[in-house]
N, CA, C and O atoms as a printed pandas DataFrame, in Angstrom:
     atom_number atom_name residue_name chain_id  residue_number  x_coord  y_coord  z_coord
0              1         N          MET        A               1  104.064  124.485   88.012
1              2        CA          MET        A               1  105.537  124.413   88.242
2              3         C          MET        A               1  105.549  123.172   88.228
3              4         O          MET        A               1  104.627  122.615   88.824
4              5         N          ILE        A               2  106.528  122.378   87.589
5              6        CA          ILE        A               2  106.832  121.193   86.996
6              7         C          ILE        A               2  107.782  120.680   87.851
7              8         O          ILE        A               2  108.826  121.322   87.969
8              9         N          THR        A               3  107.629  119.550   88.537
9             10        CA          THR        A               3  108.595  118.763   89.793
10            11         C          THR        A               3  108.543  117.336   89.319
11            12         O          THR        A               3  107.624  116.697   88.808
12            13         N          LYS        A               4  109.783  117.009   89.628
13            14        CA          LYS        A               4  110.336  115.551   89.441
14            15         C          LYS        A               4  110.596  114.741   91.052
15            16         O          LYS        A               4  111.416  115.005   91.932
16            17         N          ARG        A               5  109.747  113.893   90.998
17            18        CA          ARG        A               5  109.902  113.234   92.348
18            19         C          ARG        A               5  110.560  111.881   92.125
19            20         O          ARG        A               5  110.410  111.528   90.955
20            21         N          VAL        A               6  111.245  111.003   92.866
21            22        CA          VAL        A               6  111.775  109.820   92.514
22            23         C          VAL        A               6  111.361  108.787   93.881
23            24         O          VAL        A               6  111.709  109.135   95.009
24            25         N          PHE        A               7  110.947  108.095   93.763
25            26        CA          PHE        A               7  110.721  106.894   94.908
26            27         C          PHE        A               7  111.297  105.645   94.765
27            28         O          PHE        A               7  111.959  105.308   93.783
28            29         N          LEU        A               8  110.980  104.723   96.039
29            30        CA          LEU        A               8  110.947  103.613   95.868
30            31         C          LEU        A               8  110.117  102.907   95.593
31            32         O          LEU        A               8  109.490  102.722   96.637
32            33         N          ALA        A               9  109.462  102.083   94.422
33            34        CA          ALA        A               9  108.423  101.593   93.651
34            35         C          ALA        A               9  108.011  100.257   94.452
35            36         O          ALA        A               9  106.884  100.031   94.891
36            37         N          GLU        A              10  109.121   99.425   94.558
37            38        CA          GLU        A              10  109.116   98.012   94.819
38            39         C          GLU        A              10  110.332   97.354   94.611
39            40         O          GLU        A              10  111.198   97.613   93.775
40            41         N          MET        A              11  110.294   96.170   95.758
41            42        CA          MET        A              11  111.330   95.329   96.040
42            43         C          MET        A              11  111.141   93.798   95.553
43            44         O          MET        A              11  110.109   93.127   95.578
44            45         N          GLU        A              12  112.393   93.446   95.115
45            46        CA          GLU        A              12  112.238   91.968   94.451
46            47         C          GLU        A              12  113.162   91.189   95.376
47            48         O          GLU        A              12  113.954   91.846   96.052
48            49         N          LEU        A              13  113.152   90.025   95.470
49            50        CA          LEU        A              13  113.813   88.959   96.478
50            51         C          LEU        A              13  113.623   87.616   95.528
51            52         O          LEU        A              13  112.851   86.666   95.650
52            53         N          PRO        A              14  114.637   87.914   94.527
53            54        CA          PRO        A              14  114.563   86.380   93.508
54            55         C          PRO        A              14  115.024   85.510   94.421
55            56         O          PRO        A              14  115.184   85.614   95.637
56            57         N          GLU        A              15  115.262   84.407   93.464
57            58        CA          GLU        A              15  115.908   83.254   94.361
58            59         C          GLU        A              15  117.327   82.935   94.413
59            60         O          GLU        A              15  117.796   81.804   94.542
60            61         N          SER        A              16  118.184   84.390   94.262
61            62        CA          SER        A              16  119.384   84.293   93.984
62            63         C          SER        A              16  119.220   85.457   95.442
63            64         O          SER        A              16  118.199   85.870   95.992
64            65         N          ARG        A              17  120.705   85.736   95.739
65            66        CA          ARG        A              17  121.024   86.255   97.596
66            67         C          ARG        A              17  120.998   87.645   97.109
67            68         O          ARG        A              17  121.468   88.469   97.894
68            69         N          SER        A              18  120.531   88.105   95.932
69            70        CA          SER        A              18  120.566   89.513   95.882
70            71         C          SER        A              18  119.050   90.195   95.944
71            72         O          SER        A              18  117.957   89.632   95.894
72            73         N          VAL        A              19  119.354   91.535   96.064
73            74        CA          VAL        A              19  117.918   92.121   96.361
74            75         C          VAL        A              19  117.695   93.131   95.189
75            76         O          VAL        A              19  118.551   93.847   94.669
76            77         N          ILE        A              20  116.346   93.040   94.876
77            78        CA          ILE        A              20  116.310   94.129   93.480
78            79         C          ILE        A              20  115.288   95.281   94.045
79            80         O          ILE        A              20  114.263   95.084   94.699
80            81         N          ALA        A              21  115.903   96.681   93.570
81            82        CA          ALA        A              21  115.109   97.766   94.152
82            83         C          ALA        A              21  114.713   98.380   92.601
83            84         O          ALA        A              21  115.473   98.433   91.634
84            85         N          HIS        A              22  113.328   98.813   92.666
85            86        CA          HIS        A              22  112.777   99.541   91.629
86            87         C          HIS        A              22  112.210  100.865   92.189
87            88         O          HIS        A              22  111.373  101.107   93.059
88            89         N          PHE        A              23  113.246  101.920   91.076
89            90        CA          PHE        A              23  112.903  103.300   91.788
90            91         C          PHE        A              23  112.013  104.250   90.489
91            92         O          PHE        A              23  112.391  104.284   89.318
92            93         N          LEU        A              24  111.058  104.810   90.905
93            94        CA          LEU        A              24  110.560  105.390   89.542
94            95         C          LEU        A              24  110.701  106.811   89.961
95            96         O          LEU        A              24  111.110  107.347   90.991
96            97         N          MET        A              25  109.993  107.466   88.263
97            98        CA          MET        A              25  110.418  109.051   88.546
98            99         C          MET        A              25  109.225  109.481   88.092
99           100         O          MET        A              25  108.832  109.171   86.967
100          101         N          VAL        A              26  108.580  110.175   88.848
101          102        CA          VAL        A              26  107.022  110.758   88.486
102          103         C          VAL        A              26  107.762  112.583   88.272
103          104         O          VAL        A              26  108.559  113.248   88.933
104          105         N          MET        A              27  106.841  112.866   86.787
105          106        CA          MET        A              27  106.668  114.463   86.977
106          107         C          MET        A              27  105.557  114.654   86.997
107          108         O          MET        A              27  104.711  114.092   86.302
108          109         N          GLU        A              28  105.322  115.832   88.140
109          110        CA          GLU        A              28  104.187  116.453   88.372
110          111         C          GLU        A              28  104.121  117.949   87.805
111          112         O          GLU        A              28  105.105  118.546   87.369
112          113         N          GLU        A              29  103.068  118.376   87.859
113          114        CA          GLU        A              29  102.477  119.610   87.256
114          115         C          GLU        A              29  101.594  119.811   87.853
115          116         O          GLU        A              29  100.665  119.007   87.927
116          117         N          ASP        A              30  101.624  121.469   88.743
117          118        CA          ASP        A              30  100.732  121.479   89.972
118          119         C          ASP        A              30   99.736  120.762   90.775
119          120         O          ASP        A              30   98.549  120.953   91.039
120          121         N          GLY        A              31  100.696  119.784   91.107
121          122        CA          GLY        A              31  100.414  118.380   92.248
122          123         C          GLY        A              31   99.849  117.551   91.287
123          124         O          GLY        A              31   99.125  116.756   91.887
124          125         N          ARG        A              32   99.820  117.334   90.031
125          126        CA          ARG        A              32   99.117  116.658   89.143
126          127         C          ARG        A              32  100.267  115.872   88.374
127          128         O          ARG        A              32  101.131  116.481   87.744
128          129         N          GLU        A              33  100.223  114.323   88.471
129          130        CA          GLU        A              33  100.979  113.557   87.766
130          131         C          GLU        A              33  100.733  113.518   86.461
131          132         O          GLU        A              33   99.649  113.127   86.027
132          133         N          VAL        A              34  101.974  114.025   85.495
133          134        CA          VAL        A              34  101.568  113.761   84.245
134          135         C          VAL        A              34  102.281  112.944   83.029
135          136         O          VAL        A              34  102.048  112.714   81.843
136          137         N          MET        A              35  103.793  112.477   84.487
137          138        CA          MET        A              35  104.581  111.339   83.764
138          139         C          MET        A              35  104.874  110.379   84.668
139          140         O          MET        A              35  104.832  110.532   85.889
140          141         N          ARG        A              36  105.122  109.552   84.186
141          142        CA          ARG        A              36  105.703  108.305   85.225
142          143         C          ARG        A              36  106.722  107.187   84.038
143          144         O          ARG        A              36  106.476  106.655   82.955
144          145         N          SER        A              37  107.947  107.232   84.978
145          146        CA          SER        A              37  109.247  106.742   84.229
146          147         C          SER        A              37  109.226  105.085   84.159
147          148         O          SER        A              37  108.566  104.721   85.133
148          149         N          ASN        A              38  109.580  104.187   83.572
149          150        CA          ASN        A              38  110.037  102.959   83.719
150          151         C          ASN        A              38  110.813  103.081   84.811
151          152         O          ASN        A              38  111.275  104.133   85.254
152          153         N          PRO        A              39  110.983  101.754   85.334
153          154        CA          PRO        A              39  111.492  101.765   86.627
154          155         C          PRO        A              39  113.173  101.675   86.027
155          156         O          PRO        A              39  113.560  101.246   84.940
156          157         N          HIS        A              40  114.048  102.302   87.282
157          158        CA          HIS        A              40  115.440  101.851   87.650
158          159         C          HIS        A              40  115.567  100.921   88.283
159          160         O          HIS        A              40  114.786  100.796   89.226
160          161         N          THR        A              41  116.525   99.938   88.068
161          162        CA          THR        A              41  116.422   98.726   88.690
162          163         C          THR        A              41  117.657   98.936   89.141
163          164         O          THR        A              41  118.455   99.429   88.344
164          165         N          VAL        A              42  118.115   98.614   90.529
165          166        CA          VAL        A              42  119.134   98.443   91.532
166          167         C          VAL        A              42  119.465   97.105   92.166
167          168         O          VAL        A              42  118.908   96.708   93.189
168          169         N          CYS        A              43  120.534   96.333   91.415
169          170        CA          CYS        A              43  120.766   95.210   92.334
170          171         C          CYS        A              43  121.715   95.012   93.505
171          172         O          CYS        A              43  122.924   95.229   93.430
172          173         N          PHE        A              44  121.213   94.672   94.366
173          174        CA          PHE        A              44  122.061   94.582   95.655
174          175         C          PHE        A              44  122.505   93.165   95.939
175          176         O          PHE        A              44  121.772   92.211   96.200
176          177         N          THR        A              45  124.016   93.182   95.834
177          178        CA          THR        A              45  124.084   91.691   96.190
178          179         C          THR        A              45  124.949   91.861   97.413
179          180         O          THR        A              45  125.472   92.953   97.637
180          181         N          PRO        A              46  125.159   90.612   98.382
181          182        CA          PRO        A              46  125.363   90.950   99.933
182          183         C          PRO        A              46  126.212   91.491  100.166
183          184         O          PRO        A              46  126.333   91.863  101.334
184          185         N          ASP        A              47  127.635   91.948   98.825
185          186        CA          ASP        A              47  128.770   92.322   99.550
186          187         C          ASP        A              47  128.943   93.754   99.178
187          188         O          ASP        A              47  129.928   94.483   99.292
188          189         N          ALA        A              48  127.432   94.043   98.579
189          190        CA          ALA        A              48  127.479   95.863   98.106
190          191         C          ALA        A              48  127.860   96.900   99.345
191          192         O          ALA        A              48  127.724   96.516  100.506
192          193         N          ASP        A              49  128.116   97.606   99.184
193          194        CA          ASP        A              49  128.643   98.727   99.992
194          195         C          ASP        A              49  127.331  100.134   99.865
195          196         O          ASP        A              49  127.378  101.075   99.073
196          197         N          PRO        A              50  126.492   99.925  100.676
197          198        CA          PRO        A              50  125.235  100.772  100.061
198          199         C          PRO        A              50  125.414  102.194   99.804
199          200         O          PRO        A              50  124.754  102.869   99.015
200          201         N          ASP        A              51  126.935  102.812  100.983
201          202        CA          ASP        A              51  126.819  103.969  100.408
202          203         C          ASP        A              51  127.648  104.382   99.020
203          204         O          ASP        A              51  127.398  105.409   98.389
204          205         N          VAL        A              52  128.606  103.483   98.672
205          206        CA          VAL        A              52  128.867  103.569   97.713
206          207         C          VAL        A              52  128.083  103.430   96.418
207          208         O          VAL        A              52  128.248  104.142   95.428
208          209         N          TRP        A              53  127.184  102.404   96.539
209          210        CA          TRP        A              53  126.101  102.177   95.635
210          211         C          TRP        A              53  125.758  103.533   95.148
211          212         O          TRP        A              53  125.933  104.121   94.081
212          213         N          PHE        A              54  125.015  103.942   96.688
213          214        CA          PHE        A              54  124.142  105.111   96.360
214          215         C          PHE        A              54  124.694  106.491   95.686
215          216         O          PHE        A              54  123.965  107.310   95.126
216          217         N          ALA        A              55  126.001  106.598   95.827
217          218        CA          ALA        A              55  127.071  107.627   95.049
218          219         C          ALA        A              55  126.535  107.355   93.549
219          220         O          ALA        A              55  125.780  108.105   92.930
220          221         N          GLN        A              56  127.178  105.901   93.001
221          222        CA          GLN        A              56  127.351  105.668   91.868
222          223         C          GLN        A              56  126.215  105.655   91.073
223          224         O          GLN        A              56  126.260  105.825   89.854
224          225         N          VAL        A              57  124.817  105.386   91.945
225          226        CA          VAL        A              57  123.697  105.114   91.378
226          227         C          VAL        A              57  123.111  106.594   91.012
227          228         O          VAL        A              57  122.666  106.957   89.923
228          229         N          ASN        A              58  123.201  107.164   91.920
229          230        CA          ASN        A              58  122.651  108.863   91.624
230          231         C          ASN        A              58  123.677  109.714   90.893
231          232         O          ASN        A              58  123.596  110.943   90.894
232          233         N          GLU        A              59  124.763  108.968   90.192
233          234        CA          GLU        A              59  125.613  109.610   89.423
234          235         C          GLU        A              59  125.529  109.244   87.943
235          236         O          GLU        A              59  125.922  109.848   86.946
236          237         N          ASN        A              60  124.842  107.967   88.107
237          238        CA          ASN        A              60  124.324  107.608   86.435
238          239         C          ASN        A              60  123.156  108.332   86.218
239          240         O          ASN        A              60  123.026  108.957   85.165
240          241         N          ILE        A              61  122.250  108.334   87.110
241          242        CA          ILE        A              61  120.648  108.557   86.722
242          243         C          ILE        A              61  120.708  109.982   86.776
243          244         O          ILE        A              61  119.890  110.426   85.971
244          245         N          THR        A              62  121.244  110.782   87.299
245          246        CA          THR        A              62  121.503  112.510   86.797
246          247         C          THR        A              62  122.321  113.128   85.864
247          248         O          THR        A              62  122.104  114.280   85.488
248          249         N          THR        A              63  123.429  112.320   85.380
249          250        CA          THR        A              63  123.979  112.607   84.343
250          251         C          THR        A              63  123.799  112.242   82.951
251          252         O          THR        A              63  124.044  112.957   81.979
252          253         N          ARG        A              64  123.250  110.805   82.951
253          254        CA          ARG        A              64  123.055  109.902   81.559
254          255         C          ARG        A              64  121.856  111.286   80.858
255          256         O          ARG        A              64  120.993  111.939   81.444
256          257         N          ALA        A              65  122.225  111.303   79.668
257          258        CA          ALA        A              65  121.718  112.242   78.710
258          259         C          ALA        A              65  119.885  111.367   78.543
259          260         O          ALA        A              65  118.958  112.066   78.133
260          261         N          ASP        A              66  119.678  110.138   78.845
261          262        CA          ASP        A              66  118.895  109.669   78.409
262          263         C          ASP        A              66  117.626  109.624   79.421
263          264         O          ASP        A              66  116.439  109.534   79.108
264          265         N          MET        A              67  118.121  109.700   80.552
265          266        CA          MET        A              67  117.601  109.374   81.727
266          267         C          MET        A              67  117.270  111.328   82.892
267          268         O          MET        A              67  116.177  111.812   83.184
268          269         N          LEU        A              68  118.519  111.831   83.189
269          270        CA          LEU        A              68  118.302  113.190   83.667
270          271         C          LEU        A              68  117.358  112.948   84.847
271          272         O          LEU        A              68  116.389  113.703   84.936
272          273         N          TRP        A              69  117.508  112.061   85.694
273          274        CA          TRP        A              69  116.813  112.065   86.976
274          275         C          TRP        A              69  117.165  112.913   87.740
275          276         O          TRP        A              69  118.351  113.239   87.714
276          277         N          PRO        A              70  116.340  113.495   88.589
277          278        CA          PRO        A              70  117.036  113.850   89.868
278          279         C          PRO        A              70  117.617  112.947   91.037
279          280         O          PRO        A              70  117.330  111.760   90.882
280          281         N          ALA        A              71  118.266  113.190   92.022
281          282        CA          ALA        A              71  119.072  112.120   92.348
282          283         C          ALA        A              71  117.801  111.416   93.664
283          284         O          ALA        A              71  116.982  112.115   94.260
284          285         N          ILE        A              72  117.933  110.279   93.794
285          286        CA          ILE        A              72  117.412  109.292   94.350
286          287         C          ILE        A              72  116.995  109.973   95.900
287          288         O          ILE        A              72  118.031  110.617   96.064
288          289         N          PRO        A              73  116.523  110.135   96.607
289          290        CA          PRO        A              73  116.259  110.782   98.492
290          291         C          PRO        A              73  117.394  109.815   99.077
291          292         O          PRO        A              73  117.951  108.822   98.610
292          293         N          ALA        A              74  117.500  110.443  100.177
293          294        CA          ALA        A              74  118.271  108.947  101.082
294          295         C          ALA        A              74  117.228  108.582  102.093
295          296         O          ALA        A              74  117.386  107.594  102.810
296          297         N          GLU        A              75  116.106  109.388  102.182
297          298        CA          GLU        A              75  115.134  108.504  102.625
298          299         C          GLU        A              75  114.960  106.971  101.973
299          300         O          GLU        A              75  115.036  105.859  102.495
300          301         N          GLU        A              76  114.638  107.497  100.314
301          302        CA          GLU        A              76  114.170  106.462   99.592
302          303         C          GLU        A              76  115.133  105.490   99.616
303          304         O          GLU        A              76  114.735  104.365   99.917
304          305         N          TRP        A              77  116.473  105.652   99.341
305          306        CA          TRP        A              77  117.359  104.712   99.403
306          307         C          TRP        A              77  117.358  104.022  100.833
307          308         O          TRP        A              77  117.356  102.800  100.688
308          309         N          ALA        A              78  117.358  104.308  101.830
309          310        CA          ALA        A              78  117.374  104.413  102.984
310          311         C          ALA        A              78  116.713  102.870  103.354
311          312         O          ALA        A              78  117.198  101.998  104.075
312          313         N          ARG        A              79  115.575  102.866  102.677
313          314        CA          ARG        A              79  114.110  102.175  102.793
314          315         C          ARG        A              79  114.542  100.789  101.834
315          316         O          ARG        A              79  113.958   99.758  102.169
316          317         N          ALA        A              80  115.411  100.686  100.791
317          318        CA          ALA        A              80  115.730   99.907  100.197
318          319         C          ALA        A              80  116.843   99.539  100.884
319          320         O          ALA        A              80  116.653   98.388  101.275
320          321         N          VAL        A              81  117.864   99.918  101.213
321          322        CA          VAL        A              81  118.502   99.266  102.338
322          323         C          VAL        A              81  118.182   98.619  103.873
323          324         O          VAL        A              81  118.899   97.799  104.445
324          325         N          ALA        A              82  117.161   99.088  104.293
325          326        CA          ALA        A              82  116.555   98.116  105.035
326          327         C          ALA        A              82  115.882   97.248  104.893
327          328         O          ALA        A              82  115.380   96.706  105.878
328          329         N          VAL        A              83  115.654   96.848  103.734
329          330        CA          VAL        A              83  115.044   95.777  103.238
330          331         C          VAL        A              83  116.558   94.515  102.835
331          332         O          VAL        A              83  116.580   93.309  103.081
332          333         N          CYS        A              84  117.538   95.275  102.240
333          334        CA          CYS        A              84  118.635   94.459  102.184
334          335         C          CYS        A              84  119.315   94.156  103.490
335          336         O          CYS        A              84  119.598   92.974  103.685
336          337         N          ASN        A              85  119.705   95.279  104.668
337          338        CA          ASN        A              85  119.994   94.532  105.868
338          339         C          ASN        A              85  119.241   93.381  106.465
339          340         O          ASN        A              85  119.896   92.563  107.111
340          341         N          ALA        A              86  117.915   93.209  106.327
341          342        CA          ALA        A              86  116.990   92.666  107.155
342          343         C          ALA        A              86  117.221   91.197  105.960
343          344         O          ALA        A              86  117.013   90.204  106.657
344          345         N          VAL        A              87  117.500   90.816  104.745
345          346        CA          VAL        A              87  117.895   89.720  103.917
346          347         C          VAL        A              87  119.223   89.411  103.759
347          348         O          VAL        A              87  119.497   88.245  103.476
348          349         N          HIS        A              88  120.169   90.278  103.893
349          350        CA          HIS        A              88  121.672   89.676  103.864
350          351         C          HIS        A              88  122.255   89.629  105.392
351          352         O          HIS        A              88  123.076   90.458  105.784
352          353         N          THR        A              89  121.747   88.576  106.214
353          354        CA          THR        A              89  122.129   88.142  107.224
354          355         C          THR        A              89  123.681   87.959  107.074
355          356         O          THR        A              89  124.414   88.091  106.093
356          357         N          PRO        A              90  123.923   87.627  108.319
357          358        CA          PRO        A              90  125.521   87.369  108.369
358          359         C          PRO        A              90  125.745   85.964  107.495
359          360         O          PRO        A              90  126.734   85.955  106.762
360          361         N          GLN        A              91  124.840   84.693  107.520
361          362        CA          GLN        A              91  124.739   83.710  106.890
362          363         C          GLN        A              91  124.583   83.542  105.212
363          364         O          GLN        A              91  124.992   82.736  104.377
364          365         N          VAL        A              92  123.928   84.512  105.201
365          366        CA          VAL        A              92  123.630   84.699  103.537
366          367         C          VAL        A              92  124.753   85.606  102.845
367          368         O          VAL        A              92  124.954   85.591  101.631
368          369         N          LYS        A              93  125.456   86.390  103.750
369          370        CA          LYS        A              93  126.891   86.802  103.209
370          371         C          LYS        A              93  128.252   85.991  103.284
371          372         O          LYS        A              93  129.345   86.471  102.985
372          373         N          ALA        A              94  128.082   84.981  103.628
373          374        CA          ALA        A              94  128.971   84.043  104.001
374          375         C          ALA        A              94  128.797   82.772  103.011
375          376         O          ALA        A              94  129.714   82.132  102.496
376          377         N          GLU        A              95  127.521   82.574  102.879
377          378        CA          GLU        A              95  127.555   81.561  101.587
378          379         C          GLU        A              95  127.629   82.236  100.478
379          380         O          GLU        A              95  128.065   81.666   99.478
380          381         N          TYR        A              96  127.188   83.698  100.414
381          382        CA          TYR        A              96  127.770   84.496   99.060
382          383         C          TYR        A              96  128.996   84.200   98.539
383          384         O          TYR        A              96  129.279   83.687   97.457
384          385         N          GLU        A              97  130.135   84.826  100.000
385          386        CA          GLU        A              97  130.964   84.717   99.588
386          387         C          GLU        A              97  131.822   83.370   99.114
387          388         O          GLU        A              97  132.732   83.365   98.286
388          389         N          ALA        A              98  131.365   82.371   99.759
389          390        CA          ALA        A              98  131.878   80.870   99.386
390          391         C          ALA        A              98  131.147   80.593   97.815
391          392         O          ALA        A              98  131.673   79.987   96.881
392          393         N          TRP        A              99  130.127   81.068   97.831
393          394        CA          TRP        A              99  129.861   81.038   96.188
394          395         C          TRP        A              99  130.791   81.727   95.284
395          396         O          TRP        A              99  131.340   81.066   94.402
396          397         N          LYS        A             100  131.064   83.176   95.423
397          398        CA          LYS        A             100  132.104   83.654   94.661
398          399         C          LYS        A             100  133.447   83.088   94.632
399          400         O          LYS        A             100  134.168   83.134   93.636
400          401         N          ALA        A             101  133.819   82.469   95.915
401          402        CA          ALA        A             101  135.084   81.757   95.785
402          403         C          ALA        A             101  135.055   80.354   94.995
403          404         O          ALA        A             101  136.162   79.961   94.627
404          405         N          ALA        A             102  134.143   79.685   94.736
405          406        CA          ALA        A             102  133.426   78.554   94.017
406          407         C          ALA        A             102  133.822   78.991   92.363
407          408         O          ALA        A             102  134.459   78.466   91.450
408          409         N          GLN        A             103  133.248   79.938   92.513
409          410        CA          GLN        A             103  133.354   80.189   90.782
410          411         C          GLN        A             103  134.716   80.879   90.449
411          412         O          GLN        A             103  134.679   81.206   89.263
412          413         N          GLN        A             104  135.800   81.200   90.974
413          414        CA          GLN        A             104  136.815   81.585   90.668
414          415         C          GLN        A             104  137.843   80.426   90.557
415          416         O          GLN        A             104  138.811   80.457   89.796
416          417         N          ILE        A             105  137.568   79.510   91.305
417          418        CA          ILE        A             105  138.101   77.981   91.246
418          419         C          ILE        A             105  137.549   77.206   89.923
419          420         O          ILE        A             105  138.361   76.393   89.481
420          421         N          SER        A             106  136.785   77.268   89.478
421          422        CA          SER        A             106  136.074   76.774   87.909
422          423         C          SER        A             106  136.828   77.128   86.906
423          424         O          SER        A             106  136.485   76.865   85.753
């Protein structure tokens, strides 16, 4: 039997205020890995709504003809959101909003 499994493989904290999550899809046949995808990268900005973003990302990866992944499991998404919640403190969110406001003035 062939199964597909999606999981959070890696998180990055670049110098910006964003958090980057890399999700992978593994295809297994009878419990043996036969294929591993390239990562699907999701960038979380401090003002991102994780619930809305979850729905949009899953819509994208499950309907694009070049992907056709299964949906990201809620528990894998929650792992990424937990990192975002730790990084996106109220101070980081305020700095991000000030940065956005400054960009609109220029």
